[in-house]
Structures are given as structure tokens and as C-alpha cells.
MARLOGU-855822 format. One record per residue: residue number from 1; residue in one letter; x, y, z of N, C-alpha, C in turn. Coordinates in steps of 0.05 Angstrom, whole numbers, plus 5000, padded with zeros to 4 digits. Layout:
REM MARLOGU-855822
   roba   bator     nu     nv     nw    cau    cav    caw     cu     cv     cw
    NUM       A      X      Y      Z      X      Y      Z      X      Y      Z
...
***
This chain:
REM MARLOGU-855822
   roba   bator     nu     nv     nw    cau    cav    caw     cu     cv     cw
      1       M   9146   3758   7540   9119   3767   7543   9105   3753   7518
      2       S   9082   3742   7521   9070   3729   7501   9055   3752   7485
      3       E   9047   3743   7460   9032   3764   7442   9004   3767   7451
      4       P   8994   3790   7450   8965   3795   7460   8944   3775   7442
      5       R   8926   3769   7457   8905   3751   7446   8884   3767   7432
      6       T   8878   3759   7412   8856   3775   7397   8832   3753   7392
      7       T   8809   3764   7402   8785   3748   7400   8767   3763   7376
      8       H   8754   3746   7360   8738   3756   7341   8710   3743   7345
      9       A   8692   3761   7339   8663   3749   7340   8657   3734   7317
     10       E   8644   3713   7324   8638   3694   7304   8621   3705   7282
     11       S   8631   3699   7256   8614   3711   7235   8588   3698   7227
     12       E   8569   3707   7221   8545   3694   7216   8546   3680   7189
     13       P   8534   3656   7189   8535   3642   7164   8521   3657   7140
     14       E   8530   3656   7117   8517   3670   7097   8495   3653   7087
     15       P   8472   3668   7084   8448   3655   7072   8453   3638   7048
     16       T   8442   3612   7048   8445   3595   7028   8414   3590   7017
     17       G   8413   3577   6994   8389   3566   6983   8384   3577   6961
     18       S   8364   3565   6946   8357   3570   6917   8337   3596   6919
     19       P   8333   3611   6899   8313   3632   6900   8287   3619   6906
     20       T   8270   3638   6917   8241   3630   6925   8226   3624   6897
     21       E   8205   3606   6901   8190   3599   6880   8173   3621   6872
     22       P   8166   3627   6849   8145   3649   6843   8117   3643   6857
     23       T   8105   3664   6862   8079   3662   6876   8060   3649   6853
     24       N   8038   3638   6867   8016   3626   6850   8004   3646   6829
     25       A   8002   3673   6840   7995   3691   6820   8011   3694   6795
     26       A   8038   3693   6799   8053   3695   6776   8055   3671   6760
     27       A   8049   3648   6774   8050   3621   6758   8028   3621   6735
     28       H   8003   3637   6738   7987   3633   6719   7983   3661   6705
     29       V   7999   3665   6686   7995   3688   6670   7982   3684   6644
     30       A   7961   3700   6639   7943   3693   6616   7957   3696   6588
     31       D   7948   3674   6576   7963   3676   6547   7945   3691   6531
     32       P   7958   3711   6516   7943   3729   6500   7934   3715   6476
     33       T   7945   3694   6469   7934   3684   6442   7912   3660   6449
     34       A   7908   3656   6473   7885   3635   6478   7858   3651   6475
     35       P   7837   3633   6468   7814   3645   6464   7799   3656   6491
     36       A   7783   3675   6489   7770   3685   6514   7751   3663   6526
     37       A   7751   3661   6553   7737   3640   6567   7706   3653   6568
     38       P   7689   3632   6560   7659   3639   6563   7650   3649   6589
     39       T   7633   3671   6589   7622   3683   6612   7604   3662   6627
     40       L   7595   3668   6651   7573   3653   6664   7548   3654   6647
     41       L   7541   3680   6637   7518   3681   6623   7518   3663   6598
     42       E   7540   3663   6585   7544   3647   6558   7539   3615   6566
     43       Q   7550   3610   6594   7552   3577   6601   7519   3575   6607
     44       M   7503   3595   6612   7473   3587   6618   7460   3587   6593
     45       G   7472   3593   6569   7454   3594   6543   7450   3622   6534
     46       G   7462   3644   6549   7458   3671   6539   7431   3679   6548
     47       I   7425   3704   6539   7397   3713   6542   7375   3696   6535
     48       S   7378   3686   6510   7355   3666   6502   7353   3645   6519
     49       G   7372   3631   6530   7372   3611   6551   7357   3622   6577
     50       L   7363   3645   6589   7347   3651   6610   7320   3659   6606
     51       I   7312   3672   6581   7285   3673   6575   7270   3646   6569
     52       A   7284   3628   6558   7271   3600   6553   7267   3585   6579
     53       S   7282   3590   6600   7279   3577   6627   7253   3585   6638
     54       V   7243   3609   6632   7217   3620   6646   7194   3614   6632
     55       I   7194   3605   6605   7171   3602   6593   7152   3578   6604
     56       P   7166   3557   6614   7150   3535   6624   7133   3542   6649
     57       V   7149   3559   6668   7135   3571   6690   7112   3589   6684
     58       V   7118   3606   6663   7096   3628   6653   7070   3609   6644
     59       L   7075   3587   6630   7054   3571   6618   7038   3558   6641
     60       F   7055   3550   6661   7038   3539   6683   7021   3559   6699
     61       V   7034   3579   6708   7019   3601   6723   6993   3610   6704
     62       S   6997   3616   6679   6976   3628   6662   6953   3605   6659
     63       V   6961   3580   6650   6943   3561   6646   6926   3552   6671
     64       S   6943   3555   6696   6927   3546   6720   6908   3567   6730
     65       A   6914   3592   6719   6895   3614   6727   6868   3612   6710
     66       L   6870   3598   6689   6849   3594   6669   6833   3569   6672
     67       T   6846   3549   6681   6833   3523   6682   6847   3507   6702
     68       E   6844   3479   6704   6854   3462   6722   6884   3464   6724
     69       W   6896   3457   6748   6925   3456   6747   6936   3432   6738
     70       Q   6923   3411   6734   6930   3390   6721   6937   3394   6688
     71       V   6919   3410   6679   6925   3420   6650   6950   3436   6648
     72       A   6950   3454   6668   6975   3468   6668   7002   3453   6670
     73       L   7001   3431   6684   7024   3414   6687   7034   3406   6659
     74       W   7014   3399   6642   7019   3386   6617   7032   3409   6595
     75       A   7018   3433   6601   7025   3456   6586   7057   3464   6591
     76       A   7063   3462   6615   7090   3467   6623   7109   3447   6613
     77       I   7102   3421   6612   7121   3404   6604   7122   3404   6575
     78       G   7101   3408   6561   7098   3410   6531   7118   3435   6522
     79       G   7114   3458   6539   7131   3480   6533   7160   3474   6534
     80       A   7168   3462   6554   7198   3454   6558   7210   3438   6535
     81       V   7193   3417   6526   7200   3401   6506   7203   3414   6481
     82       L   7185   3430   6473   7184   3447   6447   7211   3468   6451
     83       I   7218   3479   6470   7245   3496   6475   7268   3477   6467
     84       A   7269   3453   6479   7292   3432   6474   7291   3427   6444
     85       I   7270   3423   6427   7269   3417   6404   7281   3441   6387
     86       W   7270   3462   6395   7279   3490   6380   7309   3494   6383
     87       R   7321   3492   6403   7351   3495   6406   7363   3474   6392
     88       L   7353   3447   6392   7363   3427   6375   7367   3433   6347
     89       V   7343   3444   6336   7344   3451   6308   7362   3478   6300
     90       R   7364   3490   6316   7382   3515   6315   7411   3510   6319
     91       K   7419   3482   6330   7445   3472   6337   7457   3489   6358
     92       E   7440   3499   6376   7450   3512   6404   7460   3492   6425
     93       A   7468   3505   6444   7475   3486   6469   7449   3474   6480
     94       L   7451   3448   6484   7426   3436   6494   7428   3429   6525
     95       Q   7451   3433   6537   7448   3433   6565   7430   3446   6581
     96       P   7426   3473   6571   7405   3489   6587   7377   3478   6582
     97       A   7372   3469   6555   7347   3459   6552   7341   3435   6564
     98       V   7360   3414   6565   7356   3393   6578   7351   3394   6608
     99       S   7367   3411   6621   7363   3421   6650   7333   3428   6653
    100       G   7327   3445   6633   7298   3455   6638   7279   3435   6635
    101       V   7278   3417   6618   7260   3396   6614   7261   3378   6642
    102       L   7283   3374   6649   7286   3353   6672   7274   3368   6698
    103       G   7281   3396   6701   7269   3410   6724   7237   3415   6721
    104       V   7227   3414   6699   7196   3418   6697   7184   3391   6704
    105       L   7199   3369   6695   7187   3342   6700   7184   3340   6730
    106       L   7209   3346   6743   7210   3339   6773   7188   3356   6788
    107       C   7186   3383   6779   7165   3398   6793   7136   3388   6789
    108       A   7132   3379   6764   7104   3366   6754   7101   3339   6772
    109       F   7123   3323   6777   7118   3301   6793   7113   3306   6822
    110       I   7129   3326   6833   7120   3337   6859   7091   3343   6863
    111       A   7082   3359   6844   7056   3373   6844   7035   3345   6843
    112       Y   7041   3329   6826   7024   3305   6825   7021   3289   6849
    113       R   7045   3284   6862   7047   3269   6886   7033   3284   6911
    114       T   7035   3313   6914   7024   3329   6936   6996   3331   6928
    115       G   6987   3329   6905   6957   3333   6894   6951   3362   6899
    116       S   6972   3383   6897   6962   3413   6896   6980   3426   6876
    117       E   6965   3448   6872   6979   3467   6853   7008   3482   6863
    118       R   7009   3485   6889   7029   3499   6900   7053   3475   6901
    119       G   7047   3451   6901   7070   3433   6900   7086   3435   6877
    120       F   7078   3450   6853   7095   3451   6830   7120   3471   6839
    121       Y   7118   3489   6859   7137   3507   6867   7155   3496   6890
    122       L   7148   3474   6904   7161   3463   6925   7194   3460   6920
    123       Y   7201   3442   6900   7225   3440   6892   7244   3466   6891
    124       G   7230   3485   6877   7248   3511   6877   7253   3523   6905
    125       I   7233   3523   6922   7235   3533   6950   7256   3520   6966
    126       W   7258   3495   6965   7275   3483   6981   7304   3482   6969
    127       A   7304   3481   6943   7332   3484   6928   7342   3512   6935
    128       S   7325   3530   6938   7338   3558   6942   7355   3559   6972
    129       L   7338   3543   6987   7349   3541   7020   7378   3530   7016
    130       V   7381   3503   7001   7404   3488   7002   7424   3505   6988
    131       F   7417   3518   6965   7438   3536   6954   7452   3559   6973
    132       G   7430   3569   6986   7440   3592   7004   7459   3582   7024
    133       I   7450   3562   7038   7466   3551   7057   7497   3540   7044
    134       A   7497   3530   7022   7522   3524   7007   7540   3548   7003
    135       F   7527   3570   6994   7544   3591   6989   7552   3610   7015
    136       L   7537   3604   7034   7544   3617   7062   7569   3601   7073
    137       V   7569   3573   7072   7589   3558   7082   7616   3558   7064
    138       S   7613   3565   7040   7637   3570   7023   7651   3596   7033
    139       M   7633   3614   7042   7645   3642   7049   7660   3637   7076
    140       V   7650   3623   7096   7658   3620   7122   7690   3603   7118
    141       V   7688   3587   7104   7715   3571   7096   7735   3586   7075
    142       R   7725   3608   7067   7742   3622   7050   7748   3610   7022
    143       W   7729   3594   7014   7730   3582   6987   7701   3591   6969
    144       P   7701   3619   6966   7674   3626   6957   7662   3613   6929
    145       L   7642   3606   6933   7632   3585   6906   7633   3597   6881
    146       V   7628   3624   6879   7632   3636   6852   7659   3632   6842
    147       G   7679   3639   6854   7705   3632   6846   7711   3602   6839
    148       V   7702   3585   6856   7704   3555   6852   7690   3548   6828
    149       I   7668   3558   6823   7650   3550   6800   7662   3561   6774
    150       W   7673   3587   6774   7683   3600   6752   7710   3584   6744
    151       A   7725   3575   6762   7750   3559   6760   7742   3535   6745
    152       G   7721   3521   6754   7712   3496   6745   7704   3495   6716
    153       L   7688   3521   6711   7679   3524   6681   7699   3527   6661
    154       N   7721   3545   6668   7742   3553   6646   7767   3541   6652
    155       G   7777   3526   6674   7798   3516   6682   7821   3538   6691
    156       S   7812   3560   6698   7833   3582   6705   7846   3577   6730
    157       G   7840   3559   6746   7856   3552   6772   7850   3568   6791
    158       F   7864   3565   6815   7857   3579   6840   7878   3601   6848
    159       A   7889   3610   6827   7913   3634   6837   7899   3656   6853
    160       W   7871   3663   6848   7864   3683   6862   7858   3680   6893
    161       R   7862   3657   6901   7861   3651   6931   7885   3661   6947
    162       S   7909   3666   6934   7932   3674   6943   7933   3705   6942
    163       V   7911   3718   6931   7912   3746   6928   7887   3759   6943
    164       P   7890   3767   6965   7869   3778   6982   7847   3793   6969
    165       R   7857   3812   6952   7836   3830   6937   7819   3812   6918
    166       A   7830   3797   6906   7817   3780   6884   7795   3765   6900
    167       R   7806   3752   6921   7789   3731   6938   7766   3749   6950
    168       M   7769   3774   6958   7751   3788   6968   7727   3795   6947
    169       A   7735   3798   6920   7714   3803   6898   7698   3779   6894
    170       Y   7710   3756   6899   7693   3732   6897   7675   3728   6921
    171       Q   7683   3738   6943   7671   3736   6968   7643   3751   6967
    172       L   7648   3776   6953   7625   3796   6949   7604   3786   6932
    173       A   7613   3773   6910   7595   3759   6889   7580   3735   6906
    174       T   7595   3718   6920   7583   3697   6931   7563   3706   6955
    175       A   7568   3728   6968   7547   3739   6986   7521   3747   6973
    176       L   7525   3761   6949   7500   3767   6932   7483   3744   6926
    177       W   7494   3724   6917   7479   3699   6913   7469   3687   6937
    178       M   7483   3687   6959   7473   3680   6982   7443   3693   6992
    179       V   7447   3720   6991   7421   3736   6998   7403   3732   6978
    180       F   7409   3727   6954   7387   3721   6932   7373   3697   6938
    181       F   7385   3672   6943   7373   3650   6952   7356   3648   6976
    182       F   7368   3660   6996   7354   3661   7019   7327   3678   7020
    183       S   7331   3701   7005   7306   3717   7002   7284   3700   6986
    184       R   7292   3686   6967   7273   3669   6951   7259   3649   6969
    185       F   7276   3634   6986   7264   3615   7006   7245   3629   7026
    186       V   7253   3652   7038   7233   3661   7058   7212   3673   7046
    187       V   7209   3686   7023   7183   3696   7011   7166   3673   7003
    188       Q   7178   3655   6990   7160   3634   6976   7152   3615   6993
    189       Q   7170   3606   7015   7160   3589   7037   7134   3601   7051
    190       W   7138   3628   7057   7112   3639   7071   7091   3638   7056
    191       L   7092   3644   7026   7066   3641   7010   7058   3612   7008
    192       Y   7075   3593   7009   7071   3563   7010   7052   3555   7032
    193       D   7063   3565   7055   7050   3562   7081   7021   3574   7082
    194       A   7018   3595   7072   6995   3611   7069   6975   3600   7048
    195       D   6983   3580   7033   6968   3566   7011   6958   3589   6992
    196       E   6977   3606   6981   6971   3628   6961   6986   3620   6936
    197       A   6973   3597   6924   6987   3589   6900   6990   3609   6879
    198       G   6969   3628   6873   6971   3646   6850   6994   3663   6856
    199       W   6994   3673   6882   7013   3695   6888   7042   3681   6887
    200       L   7043   3657   6895   7070   3640   6893   7079   3639   6868
    201       G   7065   3636   6844   7073   3635   6817   7083   3663   6811
    202       V   7068   3686   6820   7079   3711   6813   7109   3715   6826
    203       A   7112   3705   6851   7134   3710   6868   7155   3696   6852
    204       R   7150   3671   6843   7168   3653   6828   7179   3669   6802
    205       L   7164   3679   6789   7168   3695   6764   7184   3719   6770
    206       S   7174   3737   6791   7189   3765   6798   7217   3758   6809
    207       M   7219   3736   6824   7246   3731   6835   7260   3712   6822
    208       G   7251   3708   6798   7269   3688   6784   7288   3701   6763
    209       T   7278   3708   6737   7297   3717   6719   7306   3745   6726
    210       P   7290   3764   6734   7300   3788   6739   7321   3789   6759
    211       L   7319   3778   6781   7341   3778   6801   7364   3763   6789
    212       T   7360   3741   6778   7383   3724   6767   7398   3742   6750
    213       A   7388   3758   6733   7400   3772   6712   7419   3792   6727
    214       V   7408   3808   6747   7421   3824   6762   7446   3809   6777
    215       A   7442   3790   6787   7463   3775   6803   7483   3764   6780
    216       L   7477   3760   6758   7495   3750   6738   7513   3775   6728
    217       L   7500   3794   6723   7516   3818   6717   7538   3828   6737
    218       L   7529   3827   6761   7547   3833   6783   7571   3811   6786
    219       T   7563   3786   6782   7583   3765   6782   7602   3767   6761
    220       I   7595   3774   6736   7612   3779   6713   7631   3804   6721
    221       W   7622   3825   6734   7639   3848   6742   7661   3836   6765
    222       A   7649   3819   6781   7671   3809   6802   7690   3792   6791
    223       V   7684   3774   6771   7704   3758   6757   7722   3773   6741
    224       R   7714   3792   6727   7732   3805   6711   7750   3824   6730
    225       R   7742   3833   6752   7756   3849   6773   7780   3830   6785
    226       A   7769   3807   6791   7792   3787   6806   7809   3779   6787
    227       N   7803   3777   6760   7825   3768   6739   7844   3792   6733
    228       R   7832   3818   6735   7850   3838   6730   7869   3843   6755
    229       I   7859   3837   6780   7880   3839   6803   7898   3816   6802
    230       V   7891   3793   6793   7912   3769   6792   7934   3776   6770
    231       E   7924   3792   6749   7944   3795   6728   7963   3817   6738
    232       E   7953   3837   6752   7969   3857   6764   7987   3846   6785
    233       E   7981   3826   6800   8002   3812   6818   8022   3795   6805
    234       S   8013   3786   6783   8033   3772   6768   8052   3790   6754
    235       A   8043   3812   6745   8062   3831   6729   8083   3841   6754
    236       R   8073   3846   6777   8087   3860   6796   8109   3840   6806
    237       A   8102   3812   6811   8119   3793   6816   8142   3787   6798
    238       S   8134   3793   6771   8158   3788   6753   8178   3806   6751
    239       V   8172   3828   6763   8192   3853   6764   8205   3860   6791
    240       D   8196   3845   6809   8209   3847   6834   8235   3832   6837
    241       P   8257   3843   6854   8283   3831   6853   8283   3804   6866
    242       P   8298   3786   6857   8297   3759   6871   8308   3758   6898
    243       K   8300   3742   6911   8308   3740   6939   8317   3709   6947
    244       E   8336   3703   6965   8346   3679   6973   8335   3673   7001
    245       V   8333   3645   7003   8321   3636   7030   8347   3626   7048
    246       G   8349   3639   7069   8371   3627   7088   8361   3608   7111
    247       A   8379   3602   7129   8369   3586   7152   8347   3597   7167
    248       E   8345   3622   7172   8323   3635   7189   8305   3650   7171
    249       G   8302   3647   7150   8280   3661   7133   8290   3672   7110
    250       T   8278   3692   7100   8283   3705   7071   8304   3728   7076
    251       A   8324   3730   7061   8343   3751   7063   8348   3764   7036
    252       D   8347   3791   7034   8352   3804   7012   8383   3803   7001
    253       V   8387   3794   6974   8413   3795   6963   8421   3823   6957
    254       R   8440   3836   6973   8446   3863   6966   8476   3865   6979
    255       P   8492   3882   6969   8519   3888   6981   8519   3900   7008
    256       P   8537   3894   7025   8538   3909   7053   8542   3936   7049
    257       S   8528   3953   7066   8532   3982   7065   8557   3989   7085
    258       A   8566   4017   7082   8587   4024   7098   8583   4022   7128
    259       A   8560   4028   7135   8553   4023   7164   8558   3997   7175
    260       D   8549   3976   7157   8553   3948   7164   8584   3941   7167
    261       Q   8601   3952   7148   8629   3947   7147   8639   3957   7170
    262       A   8632   3981   7178   8645   3997   7206   8636   3981   7230
    263       G   8611   3970   7230   8604   3955   7252   8619   3928   7254
    264       D   8627   3912   7233   8642   3890   7233   8670   3896   7240
    265       A   8682   3920   7235   8708   3926   7245   8711   3929   7275
    266       T   8692   3937   7288   8693   3944   7318   8687   3913   7331
    267       E   8684   3892   7319   8678   3863   7328   8706   3854   7341
    268       A   8726   3862   7327   8753   3852   7333   8764   3868   7359
    269       V   8766   3852   7381   8772   3868   7407   8801   3855   7415
    270       V   8819   3873   7423   8848   3865   7433   8845   3863   7463
    271       E   8853   3843   7474   8855   3843   7500   8884   3834   7509
    272       P   8899   3854   7522   8926   3854   7530   8929   3831   7552
    273       E   8950   3816   7554   8952   3795   7573   8965   3807   7599
    274       A   8956   3801   7623   8967   3815   7647   8998   3807   7651
    275       A   9017   3824   7660   9044   3825   7665   9048   3806   7692
    276       P   9068   3789   7689   9073   3769   7712   9083   3787   7741
    277       D   9075   3779   7762   9082   3790   7786   9108   3775   7800
    278       H   9131   3795   7798   9158   3783   7810   9164   3794   7839
    279       R   9147   3801   7851   9151   3812   7881   9152   3787   7898
    280       P   9167   3790   7920   9174   3767   7938   9143   3758   7950
    281       P   9140   3733   7962   9117   3725   7972   9105   3743   7997
    282       G   9125   3751   8012   9119   3769   8039   9109   3792   8032
    283       S   9117   3804   8011   9111   3834   8003   9084   3838   7990
    284       R   9072   3815   7985   9050   3816   7967   9024   3824   7986
***
């Protein structure tokens, strides 16, 4: 009699591969020795920069209420130039001042070409619409502009996109700016169509620096919250046990349990070979 045949279940191949790469959040760990990145408010020239950006508009609204709007144009241009000279003497950042001068010159040119006082505000009205649409589109494609702009200003990268909670913080800040720009467009466009130049200047001032300051404060909060979330995810990723990638996905590297060993022992099944039949052919 031949020996019984023993069949064994095929053993599964052991997972192979190198440990997984660290997450994007873990790859961007803040250097404690690096200088603190400037905030959005500092990038815009600080509180003084915000105040200085309003002075040309205040001059235009005030002078146009007392005399001809053409004189108010020169007052606004002169005020913007004086602010730029003042910042140059104090050796402060010139970028906000230069942007202010160029903006006032553009608004004055549009007012001159349209031949009306309200033309001075036309550029700001349509710029608000364009900015509002841009912020809305960035939210739809999940690249919130607040996060993109912040990464471009300080070179912090886009690790926050791989962390849902951090991305949501930037989405909320972006939504705030979207509402801000759309509200400015709706109100000021309505006043422009109604030919209310005086009230248009009031709306430009009231919906300018005050609302911008509120939006900036909430943006700073969102940026700090997103950075804190990314740092927490980086710290959590650095203490998690390593994993290996197998042929069918990711498998934990851990010793087999007693239940696994017992299950493997039952896979070997003994099948006895049938005994030969020696009876005569007729009696079968």
C-alpha cells in the first residue's frame, strides 16, 4: 500500500516592499530655529499700510464734495505720491505705496475717460467681481486661494492639502473673502447705476478698510489653525509604527497570533488512498 498523500494549502506570499513614504504633512516639519514668517497684515504694510491706502480715497470723496471732481482727482493723486515719499523717507516697504499710487492713477484715468465722478470707483467695482469669482472657483476645485496665496508669500508649501481639517480652515477663510468681494460689487454697482456718486464714495470707504481688517483677522486665525493642524499631523505620523507595502496593499508588520497559527495547522489535510479491490469480476 502506498503511503497516504498529504495536500497542503498554498502558503500566501509574504508581503514585500519598502516602508511607505512619510506623508506630506510629515515632510514639512517646522524648523524651530527659522524666523517667523510674516503675516498677511505685515505683507500689506501693517496697520499703517492699511490706513495709508484709504487716504487717497478720503481726499477724493472730501474734495469732490466741496469743489469739482477734477480737482479731487489731483488731490487723490497728490496724496498717494506724498504717502510713497513718506514711506521712502522712513525706509519702509514701498510695495504697498507703489501699488497705491498705480491704483489711484488708474482710477483717475478711468474717471477722466468716462467724464464722470463715479468713474473713479468703476475699477474697484469690477475688480471686486473678478476677485469674488476667483475665490469661488478656487473653493470648487479645492485649491482655496487663501492657502495658495499664503504658501506663495512664505514658501511654506502645500502640505495642508493632504490634511482635510487644515484644508477646511483655508476653505472657510476663502469663503469669507468671496462673500466680502461679492457684497462690495453688488452694493457699489447698484449705487453706480443709480448715479449716486456721493453715496458711492461712502460705500467705498465703509466697505473698504473696516471689512478688510475683519477679513484679515479671520484669515490670520485660519492660517494659524491650519499650521497647527499640519504640525499635529506631522507629530502623529512620526510616532506611528512603520508599515510595509505588499502585492495587494499595505500590511502591518507584526508577529502571527495564536489563532493564526492554529488556523494554519488545520490547512494540512490527510487523504487516505483507497484499498485495491481483489474480488472476481463476476461477483462485483
